[in-house]
PQR file with spaces between the fields and no chain letter, atoms N, CA, C, O and H, PARSE charges and radii, in Angstrom:
ATOM       1  N    MET     1      77.618   29.568  -16.923 -0.4000 1.5000
ATOM       2  CA   MET     1      77.681   29.216  -18.330 -0.0000 2.0000
ATOM       3  C    MET     1      79.029   29.619  -18.907  0.5500 1.7000
ATOM       4  O    MET     1      79.630   30.602  -18.473 -0.5500 1.4000
ATOM       5  N    ASN     2      79.493   28.870  -19.871 -0.4000 1.5000
ATOM       6  CA   ASN     2      80.769   29.162  -20.507 -0.0000 2.0000
ATOM       7  C    ASN     2      80.637   30.291  -21.505  0.5500 1.7000
ATOM       8  O    ASN     2      79.594   30.469  -22.134 -0.5500 1.4000
ATOM       9  H    ASN     2      79.005   28.072  -20.224  0.4000 1.0000
ATOM      10  N    GLU     3      81.720   31.059  -21.642 -0.4000 1.5000
ATOM      11  CA   GLU     3      81.742   32.118  -22.645 -0.0000 2.0000
ATOM      12  C    GLU     3      81.621   31.466  -24.023  0.5500 1.7000
ATOM      13  O    GLU     3      82.124   30.364  -24.243 -0.5500 1.4000
ATOM      14  H    GLU     3      82.567   30.915  -21.131  0.4000 1.0000
ATOM      15  N    GLY     4      80.957   32.146  -24.933 -0.4000 1.5000
ATOM      16  CA   GLY     4      80.755   31.598  -26.259 -0.0000 2.0000
ATOM      17  C    GLY     4      79.524   30.722  -26.370  0.5500 1.7000
ATOM      18  O    GLY     4      79.295   30.084  -27.397 -0.5500 1.4000
ATOM      19  H    GLY     4      80.548   33.041  -24.753  0.4000 1.0000
ATOM      20  N    GLN     5      78.737   30.694  -25.314 -0.4000 1.5000
ATOM      21  CA   GLN     5      77.496   29.922  -25.299 -0.0000 2.0000
ATOM      22  C    GLN     5      76.316   30.847  -25.536  0.5500 1.7000
ATOM      23  O    GLN     5      76.368   32.027  -25.190 -0.5500 1.4000
ATOM      24  H    GLN     5      78.923   31.212  -24.479  0.4000 1.0000
ATOM      25  N    CYS     6      75.269   30.322  -26.114 -0.4000 1.5000
ATOM      26  CA   CYS     6      74.032   31.061  -26.321 -0.0000 2.0000
ATOM      27  C    CYS     6      72.881   30.281  -25.702  0.5500 1.7000
ATOM      28  O    CYS     6      72.960   29.068  -25.508 -0.5500 1.4000
ATOM      29  H    CYS     6      75.227   29.363  -26.395  0.4000 1.0000
ATOM      30  N    VAL     7      71.821   30.999  -25.400 -0.4000 1.5000
ATOM      31  CA   VAL     7      70.594   30.352  -24.952 -0.0000 2.0000
ATOM      32  C    VAL     7      69.430   30.902  -25.761  0.5500 1.7000
ATOM      33  O    VAL     7      69.365   32.092  -26.068 -0.5500 1.4000
ATOM      34  H    VAL     7      71.756   31.984  -25.558  0.4000 1.0000
ATOM      35  N    ALA     8      68.525   30.011  -26.095 -0.4000 1.5000
ATOM      36  CA   ALA     8      67.280   30.395  -26.762 -0.0000 2.0000
ATOM      37  C    ALA     8      66.186   30.367  -25.711  0.5500 1.7000
ATOM      38  O    ALA     8      65.975   29.352  -25.046 -0.5500 1.4000
ATOM      39  H    ALA     8      68.578   29.044  -25.845  0.4000 1.0000
ATOM      40  N    LEU     9      65.489   31.490  -25.564 -0.4000 1.5000
ATOM      41  CA   LEU     9      64.411   31.617  -24.580 -0.0000 2.0000
ATOM      42  C    LEU     9      63.071   31.451  -25.279  0.5500 1.7000
ATOM      43  O    LEU     9      62.881   31.915  -26.403 -0.5500 1.4000
ATOM      44  H    LEU     9      65.660   32.314  -26.104  0.4000 1.0000
ATOM      45  N    PHE    10      62.146   30.782  -24.599 -0.4000 1.5000
ATOM      46  CA   PHE    10      60.842   30.487  -25.170 -0.0000 2.0000
ATOM      47  C    PHE    10      59.731   30.917  -24.219  0.5500 1.7000
ATOM      48  O    PHE    10      59.972   31.142  -23.033 -0.5500 1.4000
ATOM      49  H    PHE    10      62.301   30.405  -23.685  0.4000 1.0000
ATOM      50  N    HIS    11      58.522   31.028  -24.743 -0.4000 1.5000
ATOM      51  CA   HIS    11      57.363   31.409  -23.948 -0.0000 2.0000
ATOM      52  C    HIS    11      56.726   30.222  -23.236  0.5500 1.7000
ATOM      53  O    HIS    11      55.906   30.409  -22.337 -0.5500 1.4000
ATOM      54  H    HIS    11      58.326   30.845  -25.706  0.4000 1.0000
ATOM      55  N    SER    12      57.094   29.001  -23.629 -0.4000 1.5000
ATOM      56  CA   SER    12      56.521   27.819  -22.973 -0.0000 2.0000
ATOM      57  C    SER    12      57.491   26.648  -23.063  0.5500 1.7000
ATOM      58  O    SER    12      58.377   26.615  -23.917 -0.5500 1.4000
ATOM      59  H    SER    12      57.760   28.849  -24.359  0.4000 1.0000
ATOM      60  N    THR    13      57.304   25.704  -22.176 -0.4000 1.5000
ATOM      61  CA   THR    13      58.134   24.503  -22.170 -0.0000 2.0000
ATOM      62  C    THR    13      57.930   23.702  -23.442  0.5500 1.7000
ATOM      63  O    THR    13      58.884   23.136  -23.975 -0.5500 1.4000
ATOM      64  H    THR    13      56.584   25.731  -21.482  0.4000 1.0000
ATOM      65  N    SER    14      56.702   23.645  -23.938 -0.4000 1.5000
ATOM      66  CA   SER    14      56.449   22.864  -25.152 -0.0000 2.0000
ATOM      67  C    SER    14      57.203   23.446  -26.354  0.5500 1.7000
ATOM      68  O    SER    14      57.673   22.699  -27.212 -0.5500 1.4000
ATOM      69  H    SER    14      55.926   24.105  -23.505  0.4000 1.0000
ATOM      70  N    LEU    15      57.317   24.770  -26.414 -0.4000 1.5000
ATOM      71  CA   LEU    15      58.088   25.384  -27.501 -0.0000 2.0000
ATOM      72  C    LEU    15      59.579   25.076  -27.350  0.5500 1.7000
ATOM      73  O    LEU    15      60.268   24.837  -28.342 -0.5500 1.4000
ATOM      74  H    LEU    15      56.935   25.377  -25.717  0.4000 1.0000
ATOM      75  N    ALA    16      60.074   25.080  -26.118 -0.4000 1.5000
ATOM      76  CA   ALA    16      61.479   24.743  -25.879 -0.0000 2.0000
ATOM      77  C    ALA    16      61.762   23.302  -26.304  0.5500 1.7000
ATOM      78  O    ALA    16      62.797   23.022  -26.908 -0.5500 1.4000
ATOM      79  H    ALA    16      59.515   25.274  -25.312  0.4000 1.0000
ATOM      80  N    LEU    17      60.849   22.401  -25.991 -0.4000 1.5000
ATOM      81  CA   LEU    17      61.008   20.998  -26.388 -0.0000 2.0000
ATOM      82  C    LEU    17      60.976   20.850  -27.907  0.5500 1.7000
ATOM      83  O    LEU    17      61.726   20.055  -28.473 -0.5500 1.4000
ATOM      84  H    LEU    17      60.008   22.629  -25.501  0.4000 1.0000
ATOM      85  N    ARG    18      60.108   21.614  -28.561 -0.4000 1.5000
ATOM      86  CA   ARG    18      60.050   21.562  -30.030 -0.0000 2.0000
ATOM      87  C    ARG    18      61.352   22.104  -30.623  0.5500 1.7000
ATOM      88  O    ARG    18      61.872   21.561  -31.598 -0.5500 1.4000
ATOM      89  H    ARG    18      59.498   22.259  -28.101  0.4000 1.0000
ATOM      90  N    GLY    19      61.874   23.179  -30.025 -0.4000 1.5000
ATOM      91  CA   GLY    19      63.149   23.734  -30.487 -0.0000 2.0000
ATOM      92  C    GLY    19      64.282   22.731  -30.340  0.5500 1.7000
ATOM      93  O    GLY    19      65.132   22.605  -31.222 -0.5500 1.4000
ATOM      94  H    GLY    19      61.452   23.620  -29.233  0.4000 1.0000
ATOM      95  N    GLU    20      64.287   22.015  -29.215 -0.4000 1.5000
ATOM      96  CA   GLU    20      65.311   20.987  -29.002 -0.0000 2.0000
ATOM      97  C    GLU    20      65.218   19.917  -30.090  0.5500 1.7000
ATOM      98  O    GLU    20      66.233   19.507  -30.652 -0.5500 1.4000
ATOM      99  H    GLU    20      63.596   22.117  -28.499  0.4000 1.0000
ATOM     100  N    LYS    21      64.023   19.479  -30.377 -0.4000 1.5000
ATOM     101  CA   LYS    21      63.818   18.434  -31.390 -0.0000 2.0000
ATOM     102  C    LYS    21      64.277   18.908  -32.770  0.5500 1.7000
ATOM     103  O    LYS    21      64.935   18.162  -33.495 -0.5500 1.4000
ATOM     104  H    LYS    21      63.198   19.812  -29.920  0.4000 1.0000
ATOM     105  N    LEU    22      63.935   20.139  -33.130 -0.4000 1.5000
ATOM     106  CA   LEU    22      64.342   20.688  -34.428 -0.0000 2.0000
ATOM     107  C    LEU    22      65.858   20.773  -34.537  0.5500 1.7000
ATOM     108  O    LEU    22      66.434   20.390  -35.556 -0.5500 1.4000
ATOM     109  H    LEU    22      63.401   20.745  -32.541  0.4000 1.0000
ATOM     110  N    CYS    23      66.502   21.273  -33.494 -0.4000 1.5000
ATOM     111  CA   CYS    23      67.958   21.417  -33.522 -0.0000 2.0000
ATOM     112  C    CYS    23      68.646   20.067  -33.631  0.5500 1.7000
ATOM     113  O    CYS    23      69.565   19.895  -34.431 -0.5500 1.4000
ATOM     114  H    CYS    23      66.035   21.585  -32.667  0.4000 1.0000
ATOM     115  N    ARG    24      68.202   19.113  -32.828 -0.4000 1.5000
ATOM     116  CA   ARG    24      68.825   17.789  -32.865 -0.0000 2.0000
ATOM     117  C    ARG    24      68.640   17.125  -34.239  0.5500 1.7000
ATOM     118  O    ARG    24      69.537   16.432  -34.720 -0.5500 1.4000
ATOM     119  H    ARG    24      67.455   19.254  -32.178  0.4000 1.0000
ATOM     120  N    ALA    25      67.493   17.336  -34.858 -0.4000 1.5000
ATOM     121  CA   ALA    25      67.247   16.774  -36.192 -0.0000 2.0000
ATOM     122  C    ALA    25      68.196   17.364  -37.231  0.5500 1.7000
ATOM     123  O    ALA    25      68.503   16.726  -38.238 -0.5500 1.4000
ATOM     124  H    ALA    25      66.765   17.899  -34.468  0.4000 1.0000
ATOM     125  N    GLU    26      68.659   18.592  -36.976 -0.4000 1.5000
ATOM     126  CA   GLU    26      69.597   19.260  -37.891 -0.0000 2.0000
ATOM     127  C    GLU    26      71.053   19.051  -37.488  0.5500 1.7000
ATOM     128  O    GLU    26      71.960   19.609  -38.106 -0.5500 1.4000
ATOM     129  H    GLU    26      68.410   19.110  -36.158  0.4000 1.0000
ATOM     130  N    GLY    27      71.276   18.245  -36.447 -0.4000 1.5000
ATOM     131  CA   GLY    27      72.639   17.959  -36.007 -0.0000 2.0000
ATOM     132  C    GLY    27      73.272   19.059  -35.172  0.5500 1.7000
ATOM     133  O    GLY    27      74.495   19.102  -35.033 -0.5500 1.4000
ATOM     134  H    GLY    27      70.540   17.791  -35.945  0.4000 1.0000
ATOM     135  N    ILE    28      72.461   19.947  -34.616 -0.4000 1.5000
ATOM     136  CA   ILE    28      72.965   21.026  -33.766 -0.0000 2.0000
ATOM     137  C    ILE    28      72.924   20.540  -32.321  0.5500 1.7000
ATOM     138  O    ILE    28      71.849   20.234  -31.806 -0.5500 1.4000
ATOM     139  H    ILE    28      71.468   19.912  -34.729  0.4000 1.0000
ATOM     140  N    PRO    29      74.077   20.465  -31.661 -0.5600 1.5000
ATOM     141  CA   PRO    29      74.086   20.002  -30.273  0.2800 2.0000
ATOM     142  C    PRO    29      73.491   21.050  -29.329  0.5500 1.7000
ATOM     143  O    PRO    29      73.981   22.176  -29.248 -0.5500 1.4000
ATOM     144  N    VAL    30      72.442   20.668  -28.628 -0.4000 1.5000
ATOM     145  CA   VAL    30      71.753   21.565  -27.698 -0.0000 2.0000
ATOM     146  C    VAL    30      71.491   20.827  -26.387  0.5500 1.7000
ATOM     147  O    VAL    30      71.528   19.598  -26.328 -0.5500 1.4000
ATOM     148  H    VAL    30      72.044   19.753  -28.695  0.4000 1.0000
ATOM     149  N    LYS    31      71.224   21.606  -25.340 -0.4000 1.5000
ATOM     150  CA   LYS    31      70.877   21.028  -24.053 -0.0000 2.0000
ATOM     151  C    LYS    31      69.811   21.897  -23.409  0.5500 1.7000
ATOM     152  O    LYS    31      69.942   23.120  -23.363 -0.5500 1.4000
ATOM     153  H    LYS    31      71.194   22.605  -25.388  0.4000 1.0000
ATOM     154  N    LEU    32      68.759   21.269  -22.914 -0.4000 1.5000
ATOM     155  CA   LEU    32      67.739   21.994  -22.155 -0.0000 2.0000
ATOM     156  C    LEU    32      68.293   22.271  -20.758  0.5500 1.7000
ATOM     157  O    LEU    32      68.768   21.360  -20.080 -0.5500 1.4000
ATOM     158  H    LEU    32      68.652   20.276  -22.951  0.4000 1.0000
ATOM     159  N    ILE    33      68.229   23.529  -20.335 -0.4000 1.5000
ATOM     160  CA   ILE    33      68.718   23.920  -19.016 -0.0000 2.0000
ATOM     161  C    ILE    33      67.725   24.885  -18.381  0.5500 1.7000
ATOM     162  O    ILE    33      66.895   25.460  -19.085 -0.5500 1.4000
ATOM     163  H    ILE    33      67.843   24.269  -20.886  0.4000 1.0000
ATOM     164  N    PRO    34      67.793   25.074  -17.066 -0.5600 1.5000
ATOM     165  CA   PRO    34      66.968   26.116  -16.442  0.2800 2.0000
ATOM     166  C    PRO    34      67.410   27.492  -16.947  0.5500 1.7000
ATOM     167  O    PRO    34      68.591   27.702  -17.222 -0.5500 1.4000
ATOM     168  N    VAL    35      66.483   28.411  -17.068 -0.4000 1.5000
ATOM     169  CA   VAL    35      66.827   29.759  -17.521 -0.0000 2.0000
ATOM     170  C    VAL    35      67.760   30.388  -16.487  0.5500 1.7000
ATOM     171  O    VAL    35      67.444   30.396  -15.297 -0.5500 1.4000
ATOM     172  H    VAL    35      65.523   28.240  -16.845  0.4000 1.0000
ATOM     173  N    PRO    36      68.908   30.917  -16.927 -0.5600 1.5000
ATOM     174  CA   PRO    36      69.807   31.594  -15.986  0.2800 2.0000
ATOM     175  C    PRO    36      69.082   32.732  -15.260  0.5500 1.7000
ATOM     176  O    PRO    36      68.246   33.417  -15.851 -0.5500 1.4000
ATOM     177  N    ARG    37      69.399   32.927  -13.998 -0.4000 1.5000
ATOM     178  CA   ARG    37      68.703   33.914  -13.170 -0.0000 2.0000
ATOM     179  C    ARG    37      68.763   35.321  -13.747  0.5500 1.7000
ATOM     180  O    ARG    37      67.813   36.090  -13.604 -0.5500 1.4000
ATOM     181  H    ARG    37      70.078   32.371  -13.518  0.4000 1.0000
ATOM     182  N    ARG    38      69.861   35.662  -14.393 -0.4000 1.5000
ATOM     183  CA   ARG    38      69.986   37.029  -14.902 -0.0000 2.0000
ATOM     184  C    ARG    38      69.165   37.292  -16.162  0.5500 1.7000
ATOM     185  O    ARG    38      69.061   38.431  -16.619 -0.5500 1.4000
ATOM     186  H    ARG    38      70.634   35.038  -14.509  0.4000 1.0000
ATOM     187  N    LEU    39      68.593   36.244  -16.710 -0.4000 1.5000
ATOM     188  CA   LEU    39      67.727   36.388  -17.884 -0.0000 2.0000
ATOM     189  C    LEU    39      66.292   36.118  -17.465  0.5500 1.7000
ATOM     190  O    LEU    39      66.041   35.316  -16.566 -0.5500 1.4000
ATOM     191  H    LEU    39      68.678   35.319  -16.339  0.4000 1.0000
ATOM     192  N    SER    40      65.369   36.777  -18.107 -0.4000 1.5000
ATOM     193  CA   SER    40      63.966   36.498  -17.784 -0.0000 2.0000
ATOM     194  C    SER    40      63.314   35.756  -18.940  0.5500 1.7000
ATOM     195  O    SER    40      63.722   35.883  -20.095 -0.5500 1.4000
ATOM     196  H    SER    40      65.573   37.429  -18.838  0.4000 1.0000
ATOM     197  N    SER    41      62.310   34.993  -18.606 -0.4000 1.5000
ATOM     198  CA   SER    41      61.576   34.228  -19.599 -0.0000 2.0000
ATOM     199  C    SER    41      60.245   33.813  -19.000  0.5500 1.7000
ATOM     200  O    SER    41      60.126   33.646  -17.786 -0.5500 1.4000
ATOM     201  H    SER    41      61.979   34.891  -17.668  0.4000 1.0000
ATOM     202  N    ASP    42      59.251   33.646  -19.852 -0.4000 1.5000
ATOM     203  CA   ASP    42      57.964   33.144  -19.385 -0.0000 2.0000
ATOM     204  C    ASP    42      58.054   31.662  -19.031  0.5500 1.7000
ATOM     205  O    ASP    42      57.214   31.135  -18.303 -0.5500 1.4000
ATOM     206  H    ASP    42      59.348   33.781  -20.838  0.4000 1.0000
ATOM     207  N    CYS    43      59.050   31.022  -19.540 -0.4000 1.5000
ATOM     208  CA   CYS    43      59.224   29.582  -19.375 -0.0000 2.0000
ATOM     209  C    CYS    43      60.424   29.341  -18.468  0.5500 1.7000
ATOM     210  O    CYS    43      61.336   30.167  -18.425 -0.5500 1.4000
ATOM     211  H    CYS    43      59.733   31.450  -20.132  0.4000 1.0000
ATOM     212  N    GLY    44      60.441   28.244  -17.756 -0.4000 1.5000
ATOM     213  CA   GLY    44      61.533   27.962  -16.832 -0.0000 2.0000
ATOM     214  C    GLY    44      62.728   27.277  -17.451  0.5500 1.7000
ATOM     215  O    GLY    44      63.752   27.115  -16.787 -0.5500 1.4000
ATOM     216  H    GLY    44      59.701   27.573  -17.791  0.4000 1.0000
ATOM     217  N    VAL    45      62.626   26.864  -18.725 -0.4000 1.5000
ATOM     218  CA   VAL    45      63.742   26.194  -19.384 -0.0000 2.0000
ATOM     219  C    VAL    45      64.112   26.912  -20.675  0.5500 1.7000
ATOM     220  O    VAL    45      63.302   27.610  -21.285 -0.5500 1.4000
ATOM     221  H    VAL    45      61.793   26.995  -19.264  0.4000 1.0000
ATOM     222  N    CYS    46      65.357   26.716  -21.062 -0.4000 1.5000
ATOM     223  CA   CYS    46      65.838   27.294  -22.314 -0.0000 2.0000
ATOM     224  C    CYS    46      66.769   26.289  -22.978  0.5500 1.7000
ATOM     225  O    CYS    46      67.110   25.263  -22.389 -0.5500 1.4000
ATOM     226  H    CYS    46      66.015   26.150  -20.566  0.4000 1.0000
ATOM     227  N    LEU    47      67.174   26.588  -24.195 -0.4000 1.5000
ATOM     228  CA   LEU    47      68.105   25.729  -24.920 -0.0000 2.0000
ATOM     229  C    LEU    47      69.478   26.371  -24.929  0.5500 1.7000
ATOM     230  O    LEU    47      69.619   27.531  -25.315 -0.5500 1.4000
ATOM     231  H    LEU    47      66.898   27.421  -24.674  0.4000 1.0000
ATOM     232  N    ARG    48      70.487   25.632  -24.510 -0.4000 1.5000
ATOM     233  CA   ARG    48      71.865   26.129  -24.560 -0.0000 2.0000
ATOM     234  C    ARG    48      72.567   25.484  -25.745  0.5500 1.7000
ATOM     235  O    ARG    48      72.395   24.297  -26.022 -0.5500 1.4000
ATOM     236  H    ARG    48      70.373   24.690  -24.197  0.4000 1.0000
ATOM     237  N    PHE    49      73.366   26.297  -26.438 -0.4000 1.5000
ATOM     238  CA   PHE    49      74.133   25.789  -27.572 -0.0000 2.0000
ATOM     239  C    PHE    49      75.353   26.680  -27.785  0.5500 1.7000
ATOM     240  O    PHE    49      75.414   27.792  -27.260 -0.5500 1.4000
ATOM     241  H    PHE    49      73.506   27.261  -26.212  0.4000 1.0000
ATOM     242  N    ALA    50      76.305   26.198  -28.542 -0.4000 1.5000
ATOM     243  CA   ALA    50      77.521   26.957  -28.825 -0.0000 2.0000
ATOM     244  C    ALA    50      77.194   28.178  -29.679  0.5500 1.7000
ATOM     245  O    ALA    50      76.350   28.124  -30.574 -0.5500 1.4000
ATOM     246  H    ALA    50      76.255   25.294  -28.968  0.4000 1.0000
ATOM     247  N    GLY    51      77.877   29.273  -29.385 -0.4000 1.5000
ATOM     248  CA   GLY    51      77.653   30.520  -30.112 -0.0000 2.0000
ATOM     249  C    GLY    51      77.873   30.403  -31.612  0.5500 1.7000
ATOM     250  O    GLY    51      77.301   31.170  -32.386 -0.5500 1.4000
ATOM     251  H    GLY    51      78.562   29.318  -28.658  0.4000 1.0000
ATOM     252  N    ALA    52      78.691   29.456  -32.020 -0.4000 1.5000
ATOM     253  CA   ALA    52      78.953   29.255  -33.439 -0.0000 2.0000
ATOM     254  C    ALA    52      77.688   28.863  -34.207  0.5500 1.7000
ATOM     255  O    ALA    52      77.631   29.011  -35.428 -0.5500 1.4000
ATOM     256  H    ALA    52      79.155   28.834  -31.391  0.4000 1.0000
ATOM     257  N    PHE    53      76.680   28.369  -33.497 -0.4000 1.5000
ATOM     258  CA   PHE    53      75.440   27.925  -34.132 -0.0000 2.0000
ATOM     259  C    PHE    53      74.336   28.984  -34.091  0.5500 1.7000
ATOM     260  O    PHE    53      73.221   28.719  -34.539 -0.5500 1.4000
ATOM     261  H    PHE    53      76.726   28.249  -32.506  0.4000 1.0000
ATOM     262  N    GLU    54      74.623   30.169  -33.567 -0.4000 1.5000
ATOM     263  CA   GLU    54      73.566   31.168  -33.377 -0.0000 2.0000
ATOM     264  C    GLU    54      72.782   31.465  -34.656  0.5500 1.7000
ATOM     265  O    GLU    54      71.554   31.379  -34.660 -0.5500 1.4000
ATOM     266  H    GLU    54      75.529   30.384  -33.203  0.4000 1.0000
ATOM     267  N    GLU    55      73.468   31.807  -35.722 -0.4000 1.5000
ATOM     268  CA   GLU    55      72.771   32.153  -36.970 -0.0000 2.0000
ATOM     269  C    GLU    55      71.973   30.970  -37.500  0.5500 1.7000
ATOM     270  O    GLU    55      70.856   31.135  -37.990 -0.5500 1.4000
ATOM     271  H    GLU    55      74.466   31.877  -35.718  0.4000 1.0000
ATOM     272  N    ARG    56      72.547   29.790  -37.401 -0.4000 1.5000
ATOM     273  CA   ARG    56      71.871   28.584  -37.895 -0.0000 2.0000
ATOM     274  C    ARG    56      70.605   28.290  -37.092  0.5500 1.7000
ATOM     275  O    ARG    56      69.570   27.949  -37.664 -0.5500 1.4000
ATOM     276  H    ARG    56      73.454   29.657  -37.003  0.4000 1.0000
ATOM     277  N    VAL    57      70.688   28.421  -35.762 -0.4000 1.5000
ATOM     278  CA   VAL    57      69.527   28.173  -34.905 -0.0000 2.0000
ATOM     279  C    VAL    57      68.440   29.208  -35.183  0.5500 1.7000
ATOM     280  O    VAL    57      67.266   28.864  -35.325 -0.5500 1.4000
ATOM     281  H    VAL    57      71.529   28.698  -35.297  0.4000 1.0000
ATOM     282  N    ARG    58      68.837   30.471  -35.258 -0.4000 1.5000
ATOM     283  CA   ARG    58      67.868   31.541  -35.523 -0.0000 2.0000
ATOM     284  C    ARG    58      67.166   31.312  -36.871  0.5500 1.7000
ATOM     285  O    ARG    58      65.946   31.447  -36.973 -0.5500 1.4000
ATOM     286  H    ARG    58      69.790   30.751  -35.142  0.4000 1.0000
ATOM     287  N    ALA    59      67.942   30.966  -37.895 -0.4000 1.5000
ATOM     288  CA   ALA    59      67.371   30.716  -39.227 -0.0000 2.0000
ATOM     289  C    ALA    59      66.435   29.506  -39.196  0.5500 1.7000
ATOM     290  O    ALA    59      65.369   29.533  -39.812 -0.5500 1.4000
ATOM     291  H    ALA    59      68.933   30.856  -37.813  0.4000 1.0000
ATOM     292  N    LEU    60      66.823   28.457  -38.488 -0.4000 1.5000
ATOM     293  CA   LEU    60      65.996   27.251  -38.380 -0.0000 2.0000
ATOM     294  C    LEU    60      64.664   27.566  -37.720  0.5500 1.7000
ATOM     295  O    LEU    60      63.612   27.162  -38.216 -0.5500 1.4000
ATOM     296  H    LEU    60      67.688   28.435  -37.987  0.4000 1.0000
ATOM     297  N    PHE    61      64.704   28.285  -36.606 -0.4000 1.5000
ATOM     298  CA   PHE    61      63.466   28.620  -35.901 -0.0000 2.0000
ATOM     299  C    PHE    61      62.569   29.496  -36.768  0.5500 1.7000
ATOM     300  O    PHE    61      61.353   29.306  -36.797 -0.5500 1.4000
ATOM     301  H    PHE    61      65.559   28.613  -36.203  0.4000 1.0000
ATOM     302  N    ASN    62      63.159   30.447  -37.468 -0.4000 1.5000
ATOM     303  CA   ASN    62      62.356   31.314  -38.345 -0.0000 2.0000
ATOM     304  C    ASN    62      61.781   30.525  -39.517  0.5500 1.7000
ATOM     305  O    ASN    62      60.618   30.705  -39.878 -0.5500 1.4000
ATOM     306  H    ASN    62      64.146   30.601  -37.444  0.4000 1.0000
ATOM     307  N    GLU    63      62.592   29.655  -40.110 -0.4000 1.5000
ATOM     308  CA   GLU    63      62.148   28.832  -41.239 -0.0000 2.0000
ATOM     309  C    GLU    63      60.986   27.926  -40.851  0.5500 1.7000
ATOM     310  O    GLU    63      60.052   27.738  -41.630 -0.5500 1.4000
ATOM     311  H    GLU    63      63.537   29.510  -39.817  0.4000 1.0000
ATOM     312  N    ARG    64      61.045   27.364  -39.646 -0.4000 1.5000
ATOM     313  CA   ARG    64      60.014   26.438  -39.181 -0.0000 2.0000
ATOM     314  C    ARG    64      58.906   27.134  -38.396  0.5500 1.7000
ATOM     315  O    ARG    64      58.036   26.480  -37.822 -0.5500 1.4000
ATOM     316  H    ARG    64      61.804   27.516  -39.013  0.4000 1.0000
ATOM     317  N    ALA    65      58.947   28.462  -38.377 -0.4000 1.5000
ATOM     318  CA   ALA    65      57.931   29.280  -37.690 -0.0000 2.0000
ATOM     319  C    ALA    65      57.793   28.893  -36.217  0.5500 1.7000
ATOM     320  O    ALA    65      56.690   28.855  -35.672 -0.5500 1.4000
ATOM     321  H    ALA    65      59.654   28.993  -38.844  0.4000 1.0000
ATOM     322  N    LEU    66      58.929   28.608  -35.585 -0.4000 1.5000
ATOM     323  CA   LEU    66      58.932   28.297  -34.160 -0.0000 2.0000
ATOM     324  C    LEU    66      59.065   29.605  -33.389  0.5500 1.7000
ATOM     325  O    LEU    66      60.055   30.322  -33.535 -0.5500 1.4000
ATOM     326  H    LEU    66      59.825   28.638  -36.027  0.4000 1.0000
ATOM     327  N    GLU    67      58.072   29.909  -32.578 -0.4000 1.5000
ATOM     328  CA   GLU    67      58.092   31.138  -31.795 -0.0000 2.0000
ATOM     329  C    GLU    67      59.107   31.013  -30.666  0.5500 1.7000
ATOM     330  O    GLU    67      59.093   30.050  -29.899 -0.5500 1.4000
ATOM     331  H    GLU    67      57.267   29.327  -32.460  0.4000 1.0000
ATOM     332  N    PHE    68      59.986   32.004  -30.582 -0.4000 1.5000
ATOM     333  CA   PHE    68      60.933   32.059  -29.482 -0.0000 2.0000
ATOM     334  C    PHE    68      61.021   33.497  -29.001  0.5500 1.7000
ATOM     335  O    PHE    68      60.827   34.441  -29.768 -0.5500 1.4000
ATOM     336  H    PHE    68      59.997   32.786  -31.206  0.4000 1.0000
ATOM     337  N    GLU    69      61.314   33.644  -27.728 -0.4000 1.5000
ATOM     338  CA   GLU    69      61.366   34.964  -27.125 -0.0000 2.0000
ATOM     339  C    GLU    69      62.608   35.723  -27.570  0.5500 1.7000
ATOM     340  O    GLU    69      62.521   36.879  -27.985 -0.5500 1.4000
ATOM     341  H    GLU    69      61.472   32.877  -27.105  0.4000 1.0000
ATOM     342  N    ASP    70      63.764   35.070  -27.482 -0.4000 1.5000
ATOM     343  CA   ASP    70      65.028   35.718  -27.824 -0.0000 2.0000
ATOM     344  C    ASP    70      66.138   34.682  -27.833  0.5500 1.7000
ATOM     345  O    ASP    70      65.986   33.590  -27.287 -0.5500 1.4000
ATOM     346  H    ASP    70      63.834   34.132  -27.145  0.4000 1.0000
ATOM     347  N    ILE    71      67.252   35.032  -28.456 -0.4000 1.5000
ATOM     348  CA   ILE    71      68.480   34.265  -28.348 -0.0000 2.0000
ATOM     349  C    ILE    71      69.517   35.204  -27.769  0.5500 1.7000
ATOM     350  O    ILE    71      69.779   36.275  -28.316 -0.5500 1.4000
ATOM     351  H    ILE    71      67.375   35.920  -28.900  0.4000 1.0000
ATOM     352  N    VAL    72      70.103   34.793  -26.659 -0.4000 1.5000
ATOM     353  CA   VAL    72      71.073   35.627  -25.953 -0.0000 2.0000
ATOM     354  C    VAL    72      72.409   34.898  -25.923  0.5500 1.7000
ATOM     355  O    VAL    72      72.490   33.745  -25.500 -0.5500 1.4000
ATOM     356  H    VAL    72      69.890   33.923  -26.215  0.4000 1.0000
ATOM     357  N    CYS    73      73.451   35.580  -26.374 -0.4000 1.5000
ATOM     358  CA   CYS    73      74.792   34.995  -26.338 -0.0000 2.0000
ATOM     359  C    CYS    73      75.606   35.676  -25.249  0.5500 1.7000
ATOM     360  O    CYS    73      75.547   36.891  -25.065 -0.5500 1.4000
ATOM     361  H    CYS    73      73.385   36.517  -26.718  0.4000 1.0000
ATOM     362  N    LEU    74      76.360   34.864  -24.542 -0.4000 1.5000
ATOM     363  CA   LEU    74      77.133   35.361  -23.408 -0.0000 2.0000
ATOM     364  C    LEU    74      78.619   35.257  -23.648  0.5500 1.7000
ATOM     365  O    LEU    74      79.411   35.636  -22.785 -0.5500 1.4000
ATOM     366  H    LEU    74      76.409   33.876  -24.691  0.4000 1.0000
């Protein structure tokens, strides 16, 4: 992964898909990727996005009551 990237970890694939849909609706560029090996998650996929969007993504998920495990920036 590139420096300055973040990943949002979820407890299920369906939550990751919902997160992707919410972000895209808000114009935040995201990509579903396999969870990096050095990170753990109950789900096998996560959302990758630019670190510049971290606060916006976190606020969006909280506003829409989307459960997520964590957001990790690298």
